[in-house]
MINUKOL-597165 format. One record per residue (C-alpha): x, y, z. Coordinates in pm, whole numbers, plus 32768, in hexadecimal, padded with zeros to 4 digits. Layout:
BEGIN
PT east north   up
PT    X     Y    Z
...
END
This chain:
BEGIN
PT east north   up
PT 5271  2844 F9FA
PT 52F4  299E F99A
PT 5242  2A40 F87A
PT 5393  2A6A F7B9
PT 53CF  28ED F7C5
PT 5269  28A2 F76B
PT 5274  2986 F63C
PT 53BF  28FD F5CA
PT 531A  279F F5CF
PT 51F5  2823 F50B
PT 52DA  28BD F401
PT 53A9  2784 F3E4
PT 527D  26A6 F3A1
PT 51E2  2797 F2AB
PT 532D  27C3 F1F2
PT 532F  2646 F1B4
PT 51C8  262E F13B
PT 51BE  2770 F05B
PT 5273  27E0 EF2A
PT 5393  28D8 EF5D
PT 52D9  29EF EEAE
PT 519A  29B4 EF73
PT 524E  29A0 F0C6
PT 5312  2AE7 F076
PT 51CE  2B97 F00A
PT 50E1  2B2B F119
PT 5191  2A9E F24E
PT 52D4  2B66 F263
PT 5225  2CB1 F29E
PT 5154  2C26 F3C7
PT 51BF  2C81 F529
PT 5150  2BE4 F66C
PT 50CE  2CEF F756
PT 5054  2C3A F889
PT 4FFA  2ADE F90F
PT 4F17  2AD8 FA44
PT 4E36  29D1 FADA
PT 4CCB  2A16 FA96
PT 4C5E  291A FB98
PT 4CEF  27E0 FC2E
PT 4CB6  2716 FAF0
PT 4CF7  281C F9E1
PT 4E09  2910 F970
PT 4DE2  2A4C F89A
PT 4EF8  2AA0 F7A6
PT 4EF4  2BFA F717
PT 4FAB  2C13 F5C8
PT 4FFC  2D5A F517
PT 4FCB  2D83 F397
PT 505F  2EA4 F2C4
PT 4F18  2EFB F216
PT 4D99  2EB9 F204
PT 4DC8  2DFC F0C4
PT 4ED1  2D23 F162
PT 4DFE  2CE8 F290
PT 4CDE  2C76 F1B0
PT 4DB5  2B8C F0E6
PT 4E4D  2AEA F222
PT 4CED  2ABA F2BE
PT 4C6B  2A0B F182
PT 4DA1  293A F12C
PT 4E89  28FB F24C
PT 4DF1  2940 F39E
PT 4D81  27DB F3BA
PT 4EE4  275B F378
PT 4F6D  2845 F47B
PT 4E6B  27E1 F576
PT 4EB3  2670 F548
PT 502D  26A0 F577
PT 4FFD  2771 F6A7
PT 4F06  2682 F752
PT 4FF9  2566 F70D
PT 5117  261E F7B6
PT 5049  269E F8E1
PT 4F81  2558 F90C
PT 4E55  2636 F947
PT 4D49  26E8 F86F
PT 4DAF  283B F7F0
PT 4CEB  294D F749
PT 4DA8  2A20 F644
PT 4D54  2B91 F62B
PT 4DE8  2C5C F504
PT 4E27  2DD4 F531
PT 4EA3  2ED7 F439
PT 4FDF  2F7B F4B7
PT 4FD4  30F8 F4B3
PT 511C  3195 F444
PT 50BB  32E3 F4D7
PT 50A9  324B F637
PT 5210  31EC F62D
PT 52DD  32E3 F6F4
PT 542E  336E F6AD
PT 54EB  341E F58F
PT 54D9  32E6 F4B5
PT 5366  32F6 F47F
PT 537C  33A9 F32B
PT 5487  32AF F2C3
PT 539C  3192 F321
PT 5283  3229 F258
PT 5368  3243 F126
PT 53CE  30DC F159
PT 5258  307F F17C
PT 5204  312C F037
PT 5325  3089 EF87
PT 52C9  2F2F F00E
PT 516A  2F53 EF95
PT 51E4  2F83 EE32
PT 52CC  2E5C EE52
PT 51A9  2D91 EEE5
PT 50C9  2DD8 EDB6
PT 51E9  2D69 ECD1
PT 521F  2C29 ED9A
PT 50AD  2BD8 ED90
PT 50A9  2C01 EC16
PT 51D8  2B2A EBEF
PT 514E  2A1D ECD7
PT 5000  2A1C EBFF
PT 50C7  2A0A EAB9
PT 51A2  28EE EB37
PT 5077  2832 EBAA
PT 4FB1  283B EA6A
PT 50D7  27D6 E993
PT 5121  26BC EA82
PT 4FB7  2651 EA6C
PT 4FCD  2648 E8E1
PT 4EE6  2767 E8B4
PT 4EFE  2866 E78D
PT 4F23  29D2 E7FB
PT 4E11  2A69 E722
PT 4CF4  2966 E766
PT 4C4F  2A2D E881
PT 4AE7  2A98 E8CB
PT 4B4B  2BFF E86C
PT 4B92  2B82 E70B
PT 4A57  2AA2 E6E8
PT 4933  2B2D E621
PT 47E1  2AC3 E6A3
PT 469C  2A94 E5E0
PT 456E  29AF E5ED
PT 463A  2897 E546
PT 4719  2877 E67A
PT 467D  293C E799
PT 461B  2803 E85F
PT 476F  2772 E84C
PT 480B  28C2 E8A0
PT 4729  28E6 E9D3
PT 4783  278B EA4D
PT 48F7  27D1 EA16
PT 48E9  2917 EADE
PT 4833  286B EBFB
PT 493E  2753 EC13
PT 4A51  285C EC07
PT 49C3  2903 ED34
PT 497F  27C4 EDFC
PT 4A56  26AF ED70
PT 49F7  254C EDDB
PT 48CA  25CD EE97
PT 479D  2610 EDA6
PT 47E8  252D EC80
PT 48FF  2433 ECBB
PT 4905  23D2 EB4C
PT 48A5  24AC EA1D
PT 4896  23F2 E8CA
PT 48A7  24EF E7B1
PT 4856  2476 E654
PT 483B  2519 E4FE
PT 48D8  2521 E39E
PT 4A36  2588 E33B
PT 4A9B  26F0 E380
PT 4975  2759 E456
PT 4A37  27C6 E587
PT 4A31  2690 E666
PT 4BA0  2694 E6B1
PT 4B9B  2811 E6ED
PT 4A7F  27EF E7EA
PT 4B34  26CA E8A0
PT 4C79  2783 E8BF
PT 4BCF  28CB E92F
PT 4B56  280B EA5E
PT 4CBE  27AD EAA6
PT 4D38  290B EA83
PT 4C31  2992 EB73
PT 4C80  2888 EC76
PT 4DF5  28DA EC68
PT 4DBB  2A50 EC7B
PT 4D18  2A0D EDD0
PT 4E13  2906 EE3E
PT 4F4E  28D6 ED79
PT 4FAD  27A7 EE57
PT 4E82  26E3 EDE9
PT 4EE8  25A2 ED30
PT 4E48  25AB EBCF
PT 4E98  24D3 EAAF
PT 4E1E  250F E947
PT 4E68  241C E839
PT 4DDA  237C E700
PT 4D72  2210 E703
PT 4E92  21CE E619
PT 4F92  225F E708
PT 4EE8  219A E828
PT 4F04  2058 E757
PT 506F  2094 E700
PT 50CF  20D3 E869
PT 5030  1F87 E8CB
PT 50F1  1ECC E7BD
PT 523A  1F79 E828
PT 51F2  1F1F E996
PT 51B7  1DB7 E94D
PT 52F1  1DA3 E86E
PT 53CC  1E4F E97A
PT 5325  1D98 EA9D
PT 52BF  1EEF EB32
PT 5148  1EC3 EB50
PT 5157  1F24 ECC6
PT 51E1  2077 EC5E
PT 50D9  20A3 EB50
PT 4FBA  2049 EC4B
PT 5049  2135 ED59
PT 5048  2250 EC59
PT 4EE9  221C EBD9
PT 4E26  2193 ED0B
PT 4EA3  22A0 EDF1
PT 4E34  23BD ED07
PT 4D40  24BA ED95
PT 4CB0  24E7 EC3D
PT 4CC0  2416 EB08
PT 4C68  2497 E9AB
PT 4C6E  2398 E891
PT 4C36  2407 E72A
PT 4BA3  2323 E61B
PT 4B42  220B E70B
PT 4A9F  2151 E5EB
PT 4BED  20D4 E57A
PT 4C18  1FF8 E6AD
PT 4AFC  1F26 E61F
PT 4B76  1DBC E5CF
PT 4CC0  1DDF E695
PT 4C92  1CF1 E7B4
PT 4DCC  1D45 E88B
PT 4D93  1EBA E857
PT 4C2B  1EA0 E8C3
PT 4C8C  1DD8 E9F4
PT 4D8B  1EDE EA68
PT 4CA4  1FF6 EA20
PT 4B8A  1F4E EAE3
PT 4C5C  1F37 EC1F
PT 4CEF  2099 EBEB
PT 4B8C  212B EBB4
PT 4B14  207C ECFC
PT 4C46  20F8 EDC3
PT 4C1F  225D ED5B
PT 4AA6  226A EDA0
PT 4ACA  21B2 EEED
PT 4BC3  22BE EF65
PT 4AD7  23D0 EF15
PT 4B87  2433 EDCC
PT 4AF4  24BF EC8B
PT 4AE8  23FC EB40
PT 4A8D  2499 E9E9
PT 4A81  23C7 E8AD
PT 4A49  2436 E747
PT 49D2  235C E627
PT 4943  237D E4C8
PT 4823  229E E526
PT 474C  2234 E652
PT 47BC  211B E738
PT 46BC  2036 E6AF
PT 474E  206B E556
PT 48BB  201E E5A5
PT 4919  1ED8 E4F6
PT 49D2  1DDB E5CE
PT 4999  1E97 E712
PT 4974  1DB3 E842
PT 482A  1DAD E8ED
PT 48B7  1E14 EA42
PT 495D  1F4E E9A6
PT 4825  1F96 E8DB
PT 4756  1F92 EA17
PT 483F  207B EACF
PT 484E  216E E9A5
PT 46D1  217B E997
PT 46BF  21B0 EB09
PT 4756  2305 EAE8
PT 46D3  244A EA53
PT 46CB  2422 E8D5
PT 46C0  2569 E813
PT 46E1  25A4 E696
PT 4788  26B9 E5D7
PT 46EA  26ED E486
PT 4777  2776 E34A
PT 479E  28EB E366
PT 46B5  29D0 E2A0
PT 4706  2B0A E1D9
PT 4703  2BF5 E2FD
PT 47DE  2B14 E3DD
PT 48DE  2AE7 E2C0
PT 48EA  2C59 E29C
PT 492B  2C8E E410
PT 4A33  2B7E E407
PT 4AE0  2C32 E2EC
PT 4AE1  2D82 E3AD
PT 4B72  2CDC E4E3
PT 4C82  2C35 E41E
PT 4CD0  2D7C E36C
PT 4CF7  2E28 E4B9
PT 4DDF  2D1E E53C
PT 4EB7  2D32 E408
PT 4EBA  2EAC E3F8
PT 4DFB  2EBE E2B1
PT 4D21  2FE6 E266
PT 4BE9  2F31 E1E2
PT 4AB6  2FFE E182
PT 496A  2F68 E1DB
PT 48F9  2F57 E06E
PT 4A2A  2E88 E00B
PT 49F3  2D9E E12C
PT 4889  2D69 E0C2
PT 48F6  2D28 DF58
PT 49EE  2C19 DFCB
PT 48F7  2B85 E0C8
PT 47E7  2B69 DFBB
PT 48C9  2A9D DED8
PT 499D  29D1 DFC5
PT 48E6  28D3 E0A1
PT 4A1A  282B E13A
PT 4A8F  28DE E274
PT 4BE6  2848 E246
PT 4C0F  28F5 E0F2
PT 4BB4  2A4A E177
PT 4D08  2A93 E212
PT 4DC4  2A1C E0D6
PT 4CEE  2B09 DFFC
PT 4D1C  2C23 E0EC
PT 4E91  2BF7 E0DB
PT 4E90  2BF4 DF61
PT 4DBD  2D2D DF55
PT 4EAE  2DE0 E043
PT 4FD5  2D6D DF71
PT 4F29  2DF8 DE37
PT 4EED  2F42 DEE5
PT 505D  2F5C DF4D
PT 50D9  2EF6 DDF2
PT 4FEB  2FDF DD2A
PT 4FFE  30F3 DE2E
PT 4E7E  311B DE0C
PT 4D6C  3123 DF0B
PT 4CA5  2FE3 DF5D
PT 4B62  3006 DE92
PT 4A3E  2F27 DE38
PT 4ABA  2F21 DCCC
PT 4C0F  2E9F DD3B
PT 4B69  2D93 DE11
PT 4A8C  2D22 DCF7
PT 4BB0  2D18 DC0A
PT 4C77  2C3B DD07
PT 4B46  2B5B DD2D
PT 4B2B  2B3E DBAD
PT 4C8D  2ABC DB9F
PT 4C4A  29C3 DCB3
PT 4B03  2941 DC20
PT 4B6A  2954 DAB8
PT 4A1C  29CF DA4A
PT 4993  2B33 DA79
PT 4829  2AB9 DA74
PT 486F  2A04 DBC2
PT 48A8  2B4E DC76
PT 4783  2BD7 DD28
PT 474E  2D3F DD9D
PT 46EB  2D60 DF03
PT 457C  2D81 DF48
PT 44DE  2DA5 E096
PT 43A5  2D08 E11A
PT 42F9  2E62 E11F
PT 4357  2E8F DFAE
PT 42AD  2D4E DF5A
PT 4177  2DAC E013
PT 4175  2F01 DF60
PT 41B9  2E55 DE10
PT 4098  2D4E DE3A
PT 3FA7  2E5C DEB3
PT 3FFB  2F3B DD8A
PT 3FD1  2E23 DC89
PT 3E78  2DC8 DD0F
PT 3E16  2F2D DD3F
PT 3DF4  2F06 DEBD
PT 3E73  2FBA DFED
PT 3F89  2F19 E0C3
PT 3E9B  2F36 E1E8
PT 3D9F  2E51 E12B
PT 3EB3  2D40 E120
PT 3EED  2D64 E28F
PT 3D7E  2D87 E2F7
PT 3C83  2C7F E35D
PT 3B92  2C9A E232
PT 3B58  2B4A E186
PT 3ADF  2BB8 E02C
PT 3B6A  2AE1 DF0F
PT 3BEF  2C1B DE66
PT 3CD1  2C55 DF9A
PT 3D0B  2AF0 E017
PT 3DC0  2A79 DED3
PT 3EAB  2BAC DEC4
PT 3EEE  2B81 E034
PT 3F58  2A13 DFFC
PT 4025  2A80 DECF
PT 40D7  2B72 DFB3
PT 4117  2A51 E0B7
PT 41A0  297B DF91
PT 4285  2A7F DF0A
PT 4318  2AEC E062
PT 4361  2990 E0B4
PT 43EC  2926 DF59
PT 44AE  2A63 DEF7
PT 4538  2AC9 E047
PT 4524  2984 E113
PT 448A  2A5B E222
PT 443C  298F E363
PT 42D9  291B E398
PT 42AB  29D1 E4DE
PT 4320  2B18 E455
PT 4252  2AF1 E317
PT 411D  2ABE E3F4
PT 416D  2BEE E4C3
PT 419F  2CC2 E388
PT 404B  2C55 E302
PT 3F7D  2CCB E426
PT 3FE5  2BDB E537
PT 3F84  2A98 E489
PT 400C  2954 E515
PT 4101  2879 E45C
PT 4002  276D E3FC
PT 3F3D  2875 E334
PT 4081  28DF E282
PT 40D1  2778 E22B
PT 3F74  273D E1AF
PT 3F7F  286C E0D0
PT 40D6  2816 E048
PT 406E  26B1 DFFA
PT 3F2A  271C DF5C
PT 3FD9  2809 DE67
PT 40E3  26F3 DE14
PT 3FC9  2604 DDBB
PT 3F05  2703 DCE9
PT 4043  2755 DC1F
PT 403D  25F3 DB91
PT 3EDE  2629 DAF6
PT 3EA4  27A3 DAD2
PT 3F50  2849 D9AC
PT 3EC0  299D DA22
PT 3F58  297F DB75
PT 40A4  2923 DAE0
PT 4097  2A61 DA0A
PT 4031  2B32 DB35
PT 4152  2AC6 DC0B
PT 424D  2AD9 DAEF
PT 41E7  2C3F DAB2
PT 41F6  2C97 DC22
PT 4359  2C00 DC3D
PT 43D2  2CCB DB0B
PT 4342  2E05 DBAC
PT 43F5  2DBA DCF7
PT 454A  2D87 DC56
PT 4524  2E95 DB54
END
């Protein structure tokens, strides 16, 4: 078979299986260079690529498809070798024109790649801003974040199922969608579906009513990755659970990736069938905890950057100290920015506190920002000790009680993570911090002196 005819057949098959944008970006620039027999049972097809980047992408994403088509046409094994075409090696007066065309093409290629990625994530149901770049990591979500990054690199290989659970507004959806974005950046052709359990339920109902369940099943069961948000809501819905059971099995069987989010563990979902519960528990289960002060401040700064708001660190800390709901943070940020534009004044701590006063209705609810280090310094100063005494190993009663007071205040006033509190206090483990916190809590119910001590320290901290 002539190489021109063989390559025409390859292009025709790939054009049918790939999207127009993908075909134009990756396949059209390829050129067959030579087709030779390597031995009596095997051919070697040399294919030219316009750049090293293009060659790398073809070798990762499409060389297997090209090889399968070629071997089917030749009825023999064929090795595919990719080579970067050198513009300088082309002879004749048109070489400079070719170089210009190549440069122009590379710009268009970047644009087409971006458009292909954007089209793919909108089609998958993903939101544009929910990426890893915009996800703030701390001890409250680092395990879930690490698992999500692993899955994004090797979908369907390491953890076929990840079950992410946690309260409202802690970032479960963001983390799930970030995986989808990462997968589509590498391969815009990957079939990904993101939906809420409510949307999944509504589609099943519509499919039954319109007698189109085969179409529904084809869509979901052939997905390369399935992300279902708030899976706890399928509990008690028999038909929905039946469809999801078969969908789940089909995606996993084909080597796909499944990520589920829930506000509770599989064992706590009411009305969940045992067969689904057992599958959910068979995956990697990770929790996302309520964000602490530092993570809330980081989230605010990220959102401010996205919205183009000039947010000083001190203002971010004031808001983070007084607003625990991550879903409220963006709303308050927008209101603050609106106030700045209206008043034509800079964004200050005083303006933030005044805004929070309006929202809470009572000025006494507004806390100034205090840092863990400030708490340590305040406790040490009150008990006439050095900060190094609180961090040290000495077990004198005159030091142990103030040290436990510091643990209590850092946890209660700032909601600082246990692990970070332990690290701050000389590398103590989280059980020691919990013990100290609980001991002070119990003593406060009986000791008037301790209540006065802590009240005075608090006043000094917020003075």
